[in-house]
C-alpha positions as CSV (number, residue, x, y, z in Angstrom):
1,X,6.5,179.8,169.2
2,X,3.4,178.2,167.5
3,X,0.2,180.2,167.5
4,X,-2.5,178.9,169.9
5,X,-4.8,177.9,167.0
6,X,-2.1,175.6,165.7
7,X,-1.8,173.9,169.1
8,X,-5.6,173.6,169.3
9,X,-5.8,172.1,165.9
10,X,-3.0,169.6,166.7
11,X,-4.1,168.6,170.2
12,X,-7.7,169.6,171.1
13,X,-9.5,169.2,167.7
14,X,-8.3,165.6,167.2
15,X,-9.3,164.6,170.7
16,X,-12.7,166.3,170.2
17,X,-13.2,164.4,167.0
18,X,-12.2,161.1,168.6
19,X,-14.5,161.7,171.5
20,X,-17.5,162.5,169.3
21,X,-16.7,159.7,166.8
22,X,-16.5,157.1,169.5
23,X,-19.7,158.3,171.1
24,X,-21.6,158.3,167.8
25,X,-20.5,154.7,167.1
26,X,-20.8,153.3,170.6
27,X,-23.7,155.2,172.1
28,X,-25.8,156.3,169.1
29,X,-25.3,153.1,167.0
30,X,-23.8,154.9,164.0
31,X,-21.6,153.0,161.5
32,X,-18.2,154.4,160.8
33,X,-19.5,155.6,157.5
34,X,-22.5,157.4,159.0
35,X,-20.2,159.0,161.6
36,X,-17.8,160.2,158.9
37,X,-20.7,161.7,156.9
38,X,-22.2,163.4,160.0
39,X,-18.9,164.9,161.0
40,X,-17.5,165.7,157.5
41,X,-14.6,163.1,157.9
42,X,-13.6,160.0,156.0
43,X,-14.4,156.5,157.2
44,X,-10.7,155.7,157.6
45,X,-10.3,158.8,159.9
46,X,-13.2,157.6,162.0
47,X,-11.5,154.1,162.2
48,X,-8.3,155.7,163.4
49,X,-10.1,157.8,166.0
50,X,-11.9,154.7,167.2
51,X,-8.7,152.8,167.6
52,X,-6.9,155.6,169.4
53,X,-4.4,156.1,166.5
54,X,-5.6,159.7,166.2
55,X,-7.0,162.0,168.9
56,X,-5.8,159.8,171.7
57,X,-5.8,162.7,174.3
58,X,-9.5,162.4,175.1
59,X,-8.6,162.5,178.8
60,X,-8.2,166.2,178.6
61,X,-12.0,166.4,178.5
62,X,-12.6,164.0,181.4
63,X,-10.8,166.4,183.8
64,X,-13.6,168.9,183.4
65,X,-17.2,167.7,183.7
66,X,-18.5,170.9,182.1
67,X,-16.4,170.5,179.0
68,X,-17.3,166.8,178.8
69,X,-21.0,167.7,179.2
70,X,-20.6,170.2,176.3
71,X,-19.1,167.5,174.1
72,X,-21.8,165.0,175.0
73,X,-24.4,167.6,174.1
74,X,-22.6,168.3,170.8
75,X,-22.5,164.6,170.0
76,X,-26.2,164.2,170.6
77,X,-26.9,167.2,168.4
78,X,-24.7,165.7,165.6
79,X,-26.5,162.4,165.9
80,X,-29.8,164.4,165.4
81,X,-28.4,166.0,162.2
82,X,-26.6,169.2,163.3
83,X,-25.2,170.8,160.2
84,X,-21.4,171.0,159.9
85,X,-21.2,174.8,160.1
86,X,-23.2,174.7,163.3
87,X,-20.8,172.0,164.6
88,X,-18.0,174.4,164.0
89,X,-19.7,177.1,166.0
90,X,-20.3,174.7,168.8
91,X,-16.7,173.7,168.8
92,X,-15.7,177.4,169.1
93,X,-18.0,177.7,172.1
94,X,-16.4,174.7,173.8
95,X,-12.9,176.0,172.9
96,X,-13.8,179.4,174.5
97,X,-15.1,177.6,177.6
98,X,-11.7,175.8,177.8
99,X,-10.0,179.2,177.7
100,X,-12.2,180.7,180.4
101,X,-12.0,177.7,182.7
102,X,-8.2,177.4,182.5
103,X,-8.0,174.2,180.5
104,X,-6.0,175.9,177.8
105,X,-3.4,177.2,180.3
106,X,-3.2,173.7,182.0
107,X,-2.5,172.1,178.6
108,X,-0.2,174.6,177.0
109,X,1.1,176.9,179.8
110,X,0.5,180.3,181.3
111,X,1.8,182.2,178.3
112,X,-1.5,181.2,176.5
113,X,-3.7,182.9,179.1
114,X,-6.1,185.3,177.3
115,X,-4.8,184.6,173.8
116,X,-8.0,182.9,172.8
117,X,-9.6,186.3,172.6
118,X,-7.8,186.9,169.3
119,X,-9.7,184.2,167.4
120,X,-12.9,184.4,169.5
121,X,-13.7,188.0,168.4
């Protein structure tokens, strides 16, 4: 069985990056290069997120308005220059919310209930 953090890095993190990258380009008028620099990615990665070749599971956020709102807020803060280490902290907070609200269990199954506590300490 894979550890939960591996599932999150394979499923949730790419979707989060895709969500944010698309919003930075489409809503905030960032170029792909500006988006890459703001997020600590490469321009080709942003291009792949934008074309749904990576992180195509964005719909996992649309099912929960609170999570989507948190990602919208994070996107706005990144557009305003939020440092990358703070972006990581914000992502952890969103991930924790996904554990609390049951999104993690919905995505990966009941055996993951409560396991986020390990990395959230």
